[in-house]
N, CA, C, O and the ligand as a Tripos MOL2 file, in Angstrom:
@<TRIPOS>MOLECULE
protein
  265   263    67     0     0
PROTEIN
NO_CHARGES

@<TRIPOS>ATOM
      1 N           0.8450   -1.1940    0.0000 N.3       1 MET1
      2 CA          0.0000    0.0000    0.0000 C.3       1 MET1
      3 C           0.8800    1.2440    0.0000 C.2       1 MET1
      4 O           1.6430    1.4660    0.9400 O.2       1 MET1
      5 N           0.7820    2.0160   -0.9990 N.am      2 THR2
      6 CA          1.6090    3.2170   -1.0830 C.3       2 THR2
      7 C           0.9300    4.3640   -0.3630 C.2       2 THR2
      8 O          -0.2180    4.7070   -0.6450 O.2       2 THR2
      9 N           1.6480    4.9390    0.5570 N.am      3 ASP3
     10 CA          1.0810    5.9920    1.3820 C.3       3 ASP3
     11 C           0.6720    7.1920    0.5470 C.2       3 ASP3
     12 O          -0.3370    7.8400    0.8260 O.2       3 ASP3
     13 N           1.4520    7.4820   -0.4680 N.am      4 ARG4
     14 CA          1.1600    8.6530   -1.2600 C.3       4 ARG4
     15 C          -0.1750    8.5230   -1.9750 C.2       4 ARG4
     16 O          -0.9340    9.4860   -2.0860 O.2       4 ARG4
     17 N          -0.4440    7.3320   -2.4520 N.am      5 TYR5
     18 CA         -1.6710    7.1900   -3.2140 C.3       5 TYR5
     19 C          -2.8910    7.1390   -2.3000 C.2       5 TYR5
     20 O          -3.9290    7.7230   -2.6110 O.2       5 TYR5
     21 N          -2.7650    6.4440   -1.1780 N.am      6 SER6
     22 CA         -3.9040    6.3650   -0.2650 C.3       6 SER6
     23 C          -4.2080    7.7290    0.3440 C.2       6 SER6
     24 O          -5.3210    7.9740    0.8100 O.2       6 SER6
     25 N          -3.2200    8.6090    0.3370 N.am      7 ALA7
     26 CA         -3.4370    9.9430    0.8780 C.3       7 ALA7
     27 C          -4.4140   10.7340    0.0170 C.2       7 ALA7
     28 O          -4.8840   11.7960    0.4250 O.2       7 ALA7
     29 N          -4.7180   10.2260   -1.1620 N.am      8 ALA8
     30 CA         -5.6710   10.9230   -2.0200 C.3       8 ALA8
     31 C          -7.1060   10.6890   -1.5660 C.2       8 ALA8
     32 O          -8.0350   11.3330   -2.0530 O.2       8 ALA8
     33 N          -7.2780    9.7510   -0.6200 N.am      9 SER9
     34 CA         -8.6060    9.5300   -0.0650 C.3       9 SER9
     35 C          -8.7780   10.3470    1.2110 C.2       9 SER9
     36 O          -7.8170   10.6620    1.9140 O.2       9 SER9
     37 N         -10.0250   10.6740    1.4780 N.am     10 CYS10
     38 CA        -10.3410   11.4430    2.6800 C.3      10 CYS10
     39 C          -9.8820   10.6950    3.9220 C.2      10 CYS10
     40 O         -10.1190    9.4940    4.0560 O.2      10 CYS10
     41 N          -9.2260   11.4080    4.8280 N.am     11 GLN11
     42 CA         -8.7700   10.8210    6.0860 C.3      11 GLN11
     43 C          -9.6650   11.2620    7.2390 C.2      11 GLN11
     44 O          -9.3580   11.0340    8.4090 O.2      11 GLN11
     45 N         -10.7620   11.8890    6.8840 N.am     12 GLY12
     46 CA        -11.6640   12.4310    7.8920 C.3      12 GLY12
     47 C         -12.5060   11.3530    8.5460 C.2      12 GLY12
     48 O         -12.4770   10.1880    8.1500 O.2      12 GLY12
     49 N         -13.2550   11.7670    9.5560 N.am     13 PRO13
     50 CA        -13.3530   13.1470   10.0340 C.3      13 PRO13
     51 C         -12.2960   13.5290   11.0710 C.2      13 PRO13
     52 O         -12.1370   14.7110   11.3770 O.2      13 PRO13
     53 N         -11.5760   12.5570   11.6100 N.am     14 TYR14
     54 CA        -10.6640   12.8960   12.7040 C.3      14 TYR14
     55 C          -9.1940   12.8830   12.3110 C.2      14 TYR14
     56 O          -8.3870   13.6120   12.8880 O.2      14 TYR14
     57 N          -8.8440   12.0570   11.3340 N.am     15 GLY15
     58 CA         -7.4620   12.0160   10.9130 C.3      15 GLY15
     59 C          -6.5280   11.4740   11.9640 C.2      15 GLY15
     60 O          -5.3360   11.7830   11.9500 O.2      15 GLY15
     61 N          -7.0460   10.6660   12.8830 N.am     16 GLY16
     62 CA         -6.2320   10.1940   13.9890 C.3      16 GLY16
     63 C          -5.3340    9.0260   13.6120 C.2      16 GLY16
     64 O          -4.2080    8.9280   14.1000 O.2      16 GLY16
     65 N          -5.8150    8.1460   12.7570 N.am     17 GLY17
     66 CA         -5.0520    6.9550   12.4210 C.3      17 GLY17
     67 C          -4.0090    7.2070   11.3630 C.2      17 GLY17
     68 O          -3.9530    8.2810   10.7640 O.2      17 GLY17
     69 N          -3.1750    6.1940   11.1390 N.am     18 ALA18
     70 CA         -2.1420    6.3290   10.1360 C.3      18 ALA18
     71 C          -2.7140    6.1260    8.7380 C.2      18 ALA18
     72 O          -2.2390    6.7190    7.7690 O.2      18 ALA18
     73 N          -3.7190    5.2970    8.6470 N.am     19 GLY19
     74 CA         -4.3060    4.9860    7.3510 C.3      19 GLY19
     75 C          -5.4580    5.9170    7.0200 C.2      19 GLY19
     76 O          -5.7500    6.8530    7.7640 O.2      19 GLY19
     77 N          -6.1050    5.6530    5.9050 N.am     20 PRO20
     78 CA         -7.2590    6.4550    5.5270 C.3      20 PRO20
     79 C          -8.3900    6.2920    6.5380 C.2      20 PRO20
     80 O          -8.4920    5.2690    7.2150 O.2      20 PRO20
     81 N          -9.2190    7.2960    6.6280 N.am     21 GLY21
     82 CA        -10.3350    7.2470    7.5550 C.3      21 GLY21
     83 C         -11.4620    6.3840    7.0360 C.2      21 GLY21
     84 O         -11.2980    5.6370    6.0720 O.2      21 GLY21
     85 N         -12.5850    6.4910    7.6720 N.am     22 GLU22
     86 CA        -13.7230    5.6500    7.3180 C.3      22 GLU22
     87 C         -14.4560    6.1790    6.0950 C.2      22 GLU22
     88 O         -15.2690    5.4750    5.4960 O.2      22 GLU22
     89 N         -14.1720    7.3880    5.7370 N.am     23 CYS23
     90 CA        -14.9370    8.0350    4.6720 C.3      23 CYS23
     91 C         -14.6180    7.4380    3.2970 C.2      23 CYS23
     92 O         -15.4900    6.8680    2.6410 O.2      23 CYS23
     93 N         -13.3660    7.5740    2.8730 N.am     24 GLY24
     94 CA        -12.9570    6.9920    1.6100 C.3      24 GLY24
     95 C         -13.2740    7.8160    0.3760 C.2      24 GLY24
     96 O         -12.9100    7.4270   -0.7330 O.2      24 GLY24
     97 N         -13.9400    8.9390    0.5450 N.am     25 ASP25
     98 CA        -14.2030    9.8100   -0.5950 C.3      25 ASP25
     99 C         -12.8990   10.4590   -1.0640 C.2      25 ASP25
    100 O         -11.9430   10.5550   -0.2950 O.2      25 ASP25
    101 N         -12.8590   10.9010   -2.3110 N.am     26 PRO26
    102 CA        -11.6560   11.5940   -2.7920 C.3      26 PRO26
    103 C         -11.3980   12.8740   -1.9900 C.2      26 PRO26
    104 O         -12.3220   13.6380   -1.7110 O.2      26 PRO26
    105 N         -10.1470   13.0930   -1.6280 N.am     27 ALA27
    106 CA         -9.7980   14.2840   -0.8650 C.3      27 ALA27
    107 C          -9.7590   15.5060   -1.7730 C.2      27 ALA27
    108 O          -9.2430   15.4460   -2.8880 O.2      27 ALA27
    109 N         -10.2990   16.5930   -1.2940 N.am     28 ARG28
    110 CA        -10.2740   17.8410   -2.0480 C.3      28 ARG28
    111 C          -9.4170   18.8910   -1.3670 C.2      28 ARG28
    112 O          -8.9030   19.7950   -2.0250 O.2      28 ARG28
    113 N          -9.2600   18.7810   -0.0710 N.am     29 PHE29
    114 CA         -8.5310   19.8030    0.6730 C.3      29 PHE29
    115 C          -7.4350   19.1730    1.5210 C.2      29 PHE29
    116 O          -7.5350   18.0230    1.9510 O.2      29 PHE29
    117 N          -6.3940   19.9540    1.7490 N.am     30 GLU30
    118 CA         -5.3140   19.5200    2.6050 C.3      30 GLU30
    119 C          -5.2220   20.5110    3.7670 C.2      30 GLU30
    120 O          -5.0530   21.7140    3.5690 O.2      30 GLU30
    121 N          -5.3380   19.9770    4.9740 N.am     31 VAL31
    122 CA         -5.3190   20.8220    6.1670 C.3      31 VAL31
    123 C          -3.9540   20.7270    6.8240 C.2      31 VAL31
    124 O          -3.5090   19.6380    7.1870 O.2      31 VAL31
    125 N          -3.2880   21.8620    6.9780 N.am     32 ALA32
    126 CA         -1.9550   21.8810    7.5930 C.3      32 ALA32
    127 C          -2.0670   21.5690    9.0750 C.2      32 ALA32
    128 O          -2.9920   22.0130    9.7550 O.2      32 ALA32
    129 N          -1.0910   20.7850    9.5670 N.am     33 ARG33
    130 CA         -1.0900   20.4310   10.9850 C.3      33 ARG33
    131 C           0.2930   20.6030   11.5860 C.2      33 ARG33
    132 O           1.3060   20.4890   10.8970 O.2      33 ARG33
    133 N           0.3180   20.8750   12.8610 N.am     34 HIS34
    134 CA          1.5630   21.0800   13.5770 C.3      34 HIS34
    135 C           2.2360   19.7350   13.8560 C.2      34 HIS34
    136 O           1.6560   18.8670   14.5080 O.2      34 HIS34
    137 N           3.4660   19.5710   13.3550 N.am     35 LEU35
    138 CA          4.2650   18.3640   13.6000 C.3      35 LEU35
    139 C           3.5860   17.0770   13.1260 C.2      35 LEU35
    140 O           3.8930   15.9910   13.6180 O.2      35 LEU35
    141 N           2.6760   17.2040   12.1820 N.am     36 ARG36
    142 CA          2.0270   16.0250   11.6160 C.3      36 ARG36
    143 C           1.9170   16.2210   10.1210 C.2      36 ARG36
    144 O           2.0200   17.3360    9.6100 O.2      36 ARG36
    145 N           1.7060   15.1120    9.4300 N.am     37 THR37
    146 CA          1.5100   15.2390    7.9990 C.3      37 THR37
    147 C           0.1730   15.9290    7.7460 C.2      37 THR37
    148 O          -0.7760   15.7530    8.5090 O.2      37 THR37
    149 N           0.1040   16.7070    6.6800 N.am     38 PRO38
    150 CA         -1.1580   17.3920    6.3780 C.3      38 PRO38
    151 C          -2.2930   16.3860    6.2270 C.2      38 PRO38
    152 O          -2.1000   15.2670    5.7520 O.2      38 PRO38
    153 N          -3.4600   16.8080    6.6380 N.am     39 LEU39
    154 CA         -4.6250   15.9450    6.6170 C.3      39 LEU39
    155 C          -5.4380   16.2130    5.3550 C.2      39 LEU39
    156 O          -5.8580   17.3420    5.1010 O.2      39 LEU39
    157 N          -5.6500   15.1700    4.5760 N.am     40 ARG40
    158 CA         -6.4240   15.3410    3.3460 C.3      40 ARG40
    159 C          -7.8560   14.9010    3.5760 C.2      40 ARG40
    160 O          -8.1110   13.7910    4.0420 O.2      40 ARG40
    161 N          -8.7730   15.7690    3.2510 N.am     41 VAL41
    162 CA        -10.1830   15.4990    3.5230 C.3      41 VAL41
    163 C         -11.0760   15.9010    2.3540 C.2      41 VAL41
    164 O         -10.7130   16.7300    1.5190 O.2      41 VAL41
    165 N         -12.2470   15.2900    2.3240 N.am     42 CYS42
    166 CA        -13.2620   15.6450    1.3400 C.3      42 CYS42
    167 C         -14.0240   16.8750    1.8560 C.2      42 CYS42
    168 O         -13.8760   17.2470    3.0190 O.2      42 CYS42
    169 N         -14.8270   17.4970    1.0110 N.am     43 PRO43
    170 CA        -15.5660   18.6970    1.4440 C.3      43 PRO43
    171 C         -16.4530   18.4500    2.6560 C.2      43 PRO43
    172 O         -16.5780   19.3210    3.5160 O.2      43 PRO43
    173 N         -17.0640   17.2860    2.7350 N.am     44 VAL44
    174 CA        -17.9520   16.9890    3.8650 C.3      44 VAL44
    175 C         -17.1930   17.0010    5.1840 C.2      44 VAL44
    176 O         -17.7110   17.4690    6.1980 O.2      44 VAL44
    177 N         -15.9730   16.4910    5.1720 N.am     45 HIS45
    178 CA        -15.2180   16.3740    6.4080 C.3      45 HIS45
    179 C         -14.2340   17.5100    6.6430 C.2      45 HIS45
    180 O         -13.4630   17.4750    7.6010 O.2      45 HIS45
    181 N         -14.2540   18.5020    5.7900 N.am     46 LEU46
    182 CA        -13.3400   19.6280    6.0050 C.3      46 LEU46
    183 C         -13.6490   20.3300    7.3280 C.2      46 LEU46
    184 O         -12.7500   20.5770    8.1330 O.2      46 LEU46
    185 N         -14.9240   20.6490    7.5450 N.am     47 GLY47
    186 CA        -15.3200   21.3360    8.7790 C.3      47 GLY47
    187 C         -15.0210   20.5200   10.0220 C.2      47 GLY47
    188 O         -14.3310   20.9990   10.9220 O.2      47 GLY47
    189 N         -15.5340   19.2800   10.0900 N.am     48 PRO48
    190 CA        -15.2740   18.4440   11.2640 C.3      48 PRO48
    191 C         -13.7870   18.2370   11.5360 C.2      48 PRO48
    192 O         -13.3650   18.2320   12.6920 O.2      48 PRO48
    193 N         -12.9940   18.0660   10.4850 N.am     49 SER49
    194 CA        -11.5670   17.8090   10.7050 C.3      49 SER49
    195 C         -10.8770   19.0350   11.2970 C.2      49 SER49
    196 O          -9.9580   18.9080   12.1060 O.2      49 SER49
    197 N         -11.3240   20.2230   10.8900 N.am     50 LEU50
    198 CA        -10.7160   21.4380   11.4430 C.3      50 LEU50
    199 C         -10.9470   21.5160   12.9410 C.2      50 LEU50
    200 O         -10.0910   21.9890   13.6880 O.2      50 LEU50
    201 N         -12.0950   21.0540   13.3700 N.am     51 LEU51
    202 CA        -12.4560   21.1660   14.7850 C.3      51 LEU51
    203 C         -11.9880   19.9780   15.6140 C.2      51 LEU51
    204 O         -11.7490   20.1150   16.8130 O.2      51 LEU51
    205 N         -11.8550   18.8130   14.9850 N.am     52 LEU52
    206 CA        -11.6580   17.5920   15.7660 C.3      52 LEU52
    207 C         -10.3130   16.9060   15.5710 C.2      52 LEU52
    208 O          -9.8650   16.1730   16.4530 O.2      52 LEU52
    209 N          -9.6680   17.1250   14.4470 N.am     53 ALA53
    210 CA         -8.4150   16.4230   14.1990 C.3      53 ALA53
    211 C          -7.2960   16.9880   15.0700 C.2      53 ALA53
    212 O          -7.3330   18.1470   15.4830 O.2      53 ALA53
    213 N          -6.3130   16.1520   15.3380 N.am     54 ASP54
    214 CA         -5.1810   16.5660   16.1640 C.3      54 ASP54
    215 C          -4.2380   17.4830   15.3890 C.2      54 ASP54
    216 O          -3.9760   17.2670   14.2060 O.2      54 ASP54
    217 N          -3.7420   18.4880   16.0620 N.am     55 GLY55
    218 CA         -2.6580   19.2940   15.5340 C.3      55 GLY55
    219 C          -3.0330   20.3020   14.4630 C.2      55 GLY55
    220 O          -2.1520   20.8540   13.8040 O.2      55 GLY55
    221 N          -4.3260   20.5520   14.2740 N.am     56 VAL56
    222 CA         -4.7340   21.5130   13.2490 C.3      56 VAL56
    223 C          -4.3520   22.9230   13.6910 C.2      56 VAL56
    224 O          -4.5920   23.3250   14.8290 O.2      56 VAL56
    225 N          -3.7600   23.6500   12.7730 N.am     57 LEU57
    226 CA         -3.3590   25.0230   13.0850 C.3      57 LEU57
    227 C          -4.5930   25.9110   13.1960 C.2      57 LEU57
    228 O          -5.6350   25.6310   12.6030 O.2      57 LEU57
    229 N          -4.4520   26.9820   13.9650 N.am     58 TRP58
    230 CA         -5.5420   27.9410   14.0480 C.3      58 TRP58
    231 C          -4.9830   29.3380   14.0040 C.2      58 TRP58
    232 O          -4.1420   29.6860   14.8330 O.2      58 TRP58
    233 N          -5.4270   30.1610   13.0530 N.am     59 PRO59
    234 CA         -6.4210   29.8330   12.0290 C.3      59 PRO59
    235 C          -5.9210   28.7120   11.1130 C.2      59 PRO59
    236 O          -4.7150   28.5540   10.9240 O.2      59 PRO59
    237 N          -6.8340   27.9510   10.5560 N.am     60 PRO60
    238 CA         -6.4580   26.7810    9.7630 C.3      60 PRO60
    239 C          -5.7350   27.1540    8.4790 C.2      60 PRO60
    240 O          -5.9970   28.1940    7.8740 O.2      60 PRO60
    241 N          -4.8170   26.2760    8.0770 N.am     61 GLY61
    242 CA         -4.1600   26.4360    6.7900 C.3      61 GLY61
    243 C          -4.7230   25.3780    5.8450 C.2      61 GLY61
    244 O          -4.4530   24.1870    5.9940 O.2      61 GLY61
    245 N          -5.5040   25.8290    4.8790 N.am     62 ILE62
    246 CA         -6.1920   24.8900    3.9960 C.3      62 ILE62
    247 C          -5.7180   25.0810    2.5570 C.2      62 ILE62
    248 O          -5.6600   26.2010    2.0510 O.2      62 ILE62
    249 N          -5.3860   23.9770    1.9180 N.am     63 THR63
    250 CA         -4.9510   24.0200    0.5340 C.3      63 THR63
    251 C          -5.8840   23.1730   -0.3150 C.2      63 THR63
    252 O          -6.2450   22.0580    0.0630 O.2      63 THR63
    253 N          -6.2680   23.7070   -1.4560 N.am     64 LEU64
    254 CA         -7.0780   22.9350   -2.3970 C.3      64 LEU64
    255 C          -6.1390   22.0200   -3.1750 C.2      64 LEU64
    256 O          -5.2030   22.4900   -3.8210 O.2      64 LEU64
    257 N          -6.3890   20.7150   -3.1120 N.am     65 VAL65
    258 CA         -5.4540   19.7920   -3.7410 C.3      65 VAL65
    259 C          -5.9400   19.2740   -5.0830 C.2      65 VAL65
    260 O          -5.1370   18.7840   -5.8770 O.2      65 VAL65
    261 N          -7.2170   19.3690   -5.3520 N.am     66 ARG66
    262 CA         -7.7020   18.9040   -6.6500 C.3      66 ARG66
    263 C          -9.0920   19.4460   -6.9290 C.2      66 ARG66
    264 O          -9.6660   19.1600   -7.9800 O.2      66 ARG66
    265 ZN        -14.6190   12.5170    4.0420 Zn       67 ZN67
@<TRIPOS>BOND
     1     1     2 1
     2     2     3 1
     3     3     4 2
     4     3     5 am
     5     5     6 1
     6     6     7 1
     7     7     8 2
     8     7     9 am
     9     9    10 1
    10    10    11 1
    11    11    12 2
    12    11    13 am
    13    13    14 1
    14    14    15 1
    15    15    16 2
    16    15    17 am
    17    17    18 1
    18    18    19 1
    19    19    20 2
    20    19    21 am
    21    21    22 1
    22    22    23 1
    23    23    24 2
    24    23    25 am
    25    25    26 1
    26    26    27 1
    27    27    28 2
    28    27    29 am
    29    29    30 1
    30    30    31 1
    31    31    32 2
    32    31    33 am
    33    33    34 1
    34    34    35 1
    35    35    36 2
    36    35    37 am
    37    37    38 1
    38    38    39 1
    39    39    40 2
    40    39    41 am
    41    41    42 1
    42    42    43 1
    43    43    44 2
    44    43    45 am
    45    45    46 1
    46    46    47 1
    47    47    48 2
    48    47    49 am
    49    49    50 1
    50    50    51 1
    51    51    52 2
    52    51    53 am
    53    53    54 1
    54    54    55 1
    55    55    56 2
    56    55    57 am
    57    57    58 1
    58    58    59 1
    59    59    60 2
    60    59    61 am
    61    61    62 1
    62    62    63 1
    63    63    64 2
    64    63    65 am
    65    65    66 1
    66    66    67 1
    67    67    68 2
    68    67    69 am
    69    69    70 1
    70    70    71 1
    71    71    72 2
    72    71    73 am
    73    73    74 1
    74    74    75 1
    75    75    76 2
    76    75    77 am
    77    77    78 1
    78    78    79 1
    79    79    80 2
    80    79    81 am
    81    81    82 1
    82    82    83 1
    83    83    84 2
    84    83    85 am
    85    85    86 1
    86    86    87 1
    87    87    88 2
    88    87    89 am
    89    89    90 1
    90    90    91 1
    91    91    92 2
    92    91    93 am
    93    93    94 1
    94    94    95 1
    95    95    96 2
    96    95    97 am
    97    97    98 1
    98    98    99 1
    99    99   100 2
   100    99   101 am
   101   101   102 1
   102   102   103 1
   103   103   104 2
   104   103   105 am
   105   105   106 1
   106   106   107 1
   107   107   108 2
   108   107   109 am
   109   109   110 1
   110   110   111 1
   111   111   112 2
   112   111   113 am
   113   113   114 1
   114   114   115 1
   115   115   116 2
   116   115   117 am
   117   117   118 1
   118   118   119 1
   119   119   120 2
   120   119   121 am
   121   121   122 1
   122   122   123 1
   123   123   124 2
   124   123   125 am
   125   125   126 1
   126   126   127 1
   127   127   128 2
   128   127   129 am
   129   129   130 1
   130   130   131 1
   131   131   132 2
   132   131   133 am
   133   133   134 1
   134   134   135 1
   135   135   136 2
   136   135   137 am
   137   137   138 1
   138   138   139 1
   139   139   140 2
   140   139   141 am
   141   141   142 1
   142   142   143 1
   143   143   144 2
   144   143   145 am
   145   145   146 1
   146   146   147 1
   147   147   148 2
   148   147   149 am
   149   149   150 1
   150   150   151 1
   151   151   152 2
   152   151   153 am
   153   153   154 1
   154   154   155 1
   155   155   156 2
   156   155   157 am
   157   157   158 1
   158   158   159 1
   159   159   160 2
   160   159   161 am
   161   161   162 1
   162   162   163 1
   163   163   164 2
   164   163   165 am
   165   165   166 1
   166   166   167 1
   167   167   168 2
   168   167   169 am
   169   169   170 1
   170   170   171 1
   171   171   172 2
   172   171   173 am
   173   173   174 1
   174   174   175 1
   175   175   176 2
   176   175   177 am
   177   177   178 1
   178   178   179 1
   179   179   180 2
   180   179   181 am
   181   181   182 1
   182   182   183 1
   183   183   184 2
   184   183   185 am
   185   185   186 1
   186   186   187 1
   187   187   188 2
   188   187   189 am
   189   189   190 1
   190   190   191 1
   191   191   192 2
   192   191   193 am
   193   193   194 1
   194   194   195 1
   195   195   196 2
   196   195   197 am
   197   197   198 1
   198   198   199 1
   199   199   200 2
   200   199   201 am
   201   201   202 1
   202   202   203 1
   203   203   204 2
   204   203   205 am
   205   205   206 1
   206   206   207 1
   207   207   208 2
   208   207   209 am
   209   209   210 1
   210   210   211 1
   211   211   212 2
   212   211   213 am
   213   213   214 1
   214   214   215 1
   215   215   216 2
   216   215   217 am
   217   217   218 1
   218   218   219 1
   219   219   220 2
   220   219   221 am
   221   221   222 1
   222   222   223 1
   223   223   224 2
   224   223   225 am
   225   225   226 1
   226   226   227 1
   227   227   228 2
   228   227   229 am
   229   229   230 1
   230   230   231 1
   231   231   232 2
   232   231   233 am
   233   233   234 1
   234   234   235 1
   235   235   236 2
   236   235   237 am
   237   237   238 1
   238   238   239 1
   239   239   240 2
   240   239   241 am
   241   241   242 1
   242   242   243 1
   243   243   244 2
   244   243   245 am
   245   245   246 1
   246   246   247 1
   247   247   248 2
   248   247   249 am
   249   249   250 1
   250   250   251 1
   251   251   252 2
   252   251   253 am
   253   253   254 1
   254   254   255 1
   255   255   256 2
   256   255   257 am
   257   257   258 1
   258   258   259 1
   259   259   260 2
   260   259   261 am
   261   261   262 1
   262   262   263 1
   263   263   264 2
@<TRIPOS>SUBSTRUCTURE
     1 MET1         2 RESIDUE 1 A MET
     2 THR2         6 RESIDUE 1 A THR
     3 ASP3        10 RESIDUE 1 A ASP
     4 ARG4        14 RESIDUE 1 A ARG
     5 TYR5        18 RESIDUE 1 A TYR
     6 SER6        22 RESIDUE 1 A SER
     7 ALA7        26 RESIDUE 1 A ALA
     8 ALA8        30 RESIDUE 1 A ALA
     9 SER9        34 RESIDUE 1 A SER
    10 CYS10       38 RESIDUE 1 A CYS
    11 GLN11       42 RESIDUE 1 A GLN
    12 GLY12       46 RESIDUE 1 A GLY
    13 PRO13       50 RESIDUE 1 A PRO
    14 TYR14       54 RESIDUE 1 A TYR
    15 GLY15       58 RESIDUE 1 A GLY
    16 GLY16       62 RESIDUE 1 A GLY
    17 GLY17       66 RESIDUE 1 A GLY
    18 ALA18       70 RESIDUE 1 A ALA
    19 GLY19       74 RESIDUE 1 A GLY
    20 PRO20       78 RESIDUE 1 A PRO
    21 GLY21       82 RESIDUE 1 A GLY
    22 GLU22       86 RESIDUE 1 A GLU
    23 CYS23       90 RESIDUE 1 A CYS
    24 GLY24       94 RESIDUE 1 A GLY
    25 ASP25       98 RESIDUE 1 A ASP
    26 PRO26      102 RESIDUE 1 A PRO
    27 ALA27      106 RESIDUE 1 A ALA
    28 ARG28      110 RESIDUE 1 A ARG
    29 PHE29      114 RESIDUE 1 A PHE
    30 GLU30      118 RESIDUE 1 A GLU
    31 VAL31      122 RESIDUE 1 A VAL
    32 ALA32      126 RESIDUE 1 A ALA
    33 ARG33      130 RESIDUE 1 A ARG
    34 HIS34      134 RESIDUE 1 A HIS
    35 LEU35      138 RESIDUE 1 A LEU
    36 ARG36      142 RESIDUE 1 A ARG
    37 THR37      146 RESIDUE 1 A THR
    38 PRO38      150 RESIDUE 1 A PRO
    39 LEU39      154 RESIDUE 1 A LEU
    40 ARG40      158 RESIDUE 1 A ARG
    41 VAL41      162 RESIDUE 1 A VAL
    42 CYS42      166 RESIDUE 1 A CYS
    43 PRO43      170 RESIDUE 1 A PRO
    44 VAL44      174 RESIDUE 1 A VAL
    45 HIS45      178 RESIDUE 1 A HIS
    46 LEU46      182 RESIDUE 1 A LEU
    47 GLY47      186 RESIDUE 1 A GLY
    48 PRO48      190 RESIDUE 1 A PRO
    49 SER49      194 RESIDUE 1 A SER
    50 LEU50      198 RESIDUE 1 A LEU
    51 LEU51      202 RESIDUE 1 A LEU
    52 LEU52      206 RESIDUE 1 A LEU
    53 ALA53      210 RESIDUE 1 A ALA
    54 ASP54      214 RESIDUE 1 A ASP
    55 GLY55      218 RESIDUE 1 A GLY
    56 VAL56      222 RESIDUE 1 A VAL
    57 LEU57      226 RESIDUE 1 A LEU
    58 TRP58      230 RESIDUE 1 A TRP
    59 PRO59      234 RESIDUE 1 A PRO
    60 PRO60      238 RESIDUE 1 A PRO
    61 GLY61      242 RESIDUE 1 A GLY
    62 ILE62      246 RESIDUE 1 A ILE
    63 THR63      250 RESIDUE 1 A THR
    64 LEU64      254 RESIDUE 1 A LEU
    65 VAL65      258 RESIDUE 1 A VAL
    66 ARG66      262 RESIDUE 1 A ARG
    67 ZN67       265 GROUP 0 **** ****
């Protein structure tokens, strides 16, 4: 399993695990995190991940990835 490719799937809503989250939708946004790899999420989980994921910067740093 290549980490780079699986990172294209949504890791939301919490982004806590090493692997993809339960969502599995294509990721549209990348959320910057402190001392962690950026969290890639779909539009549905962008909001929840900002509030619930570990290490999210505030104000959030969000990048459109696709
Ligand atoms: Zn999602």
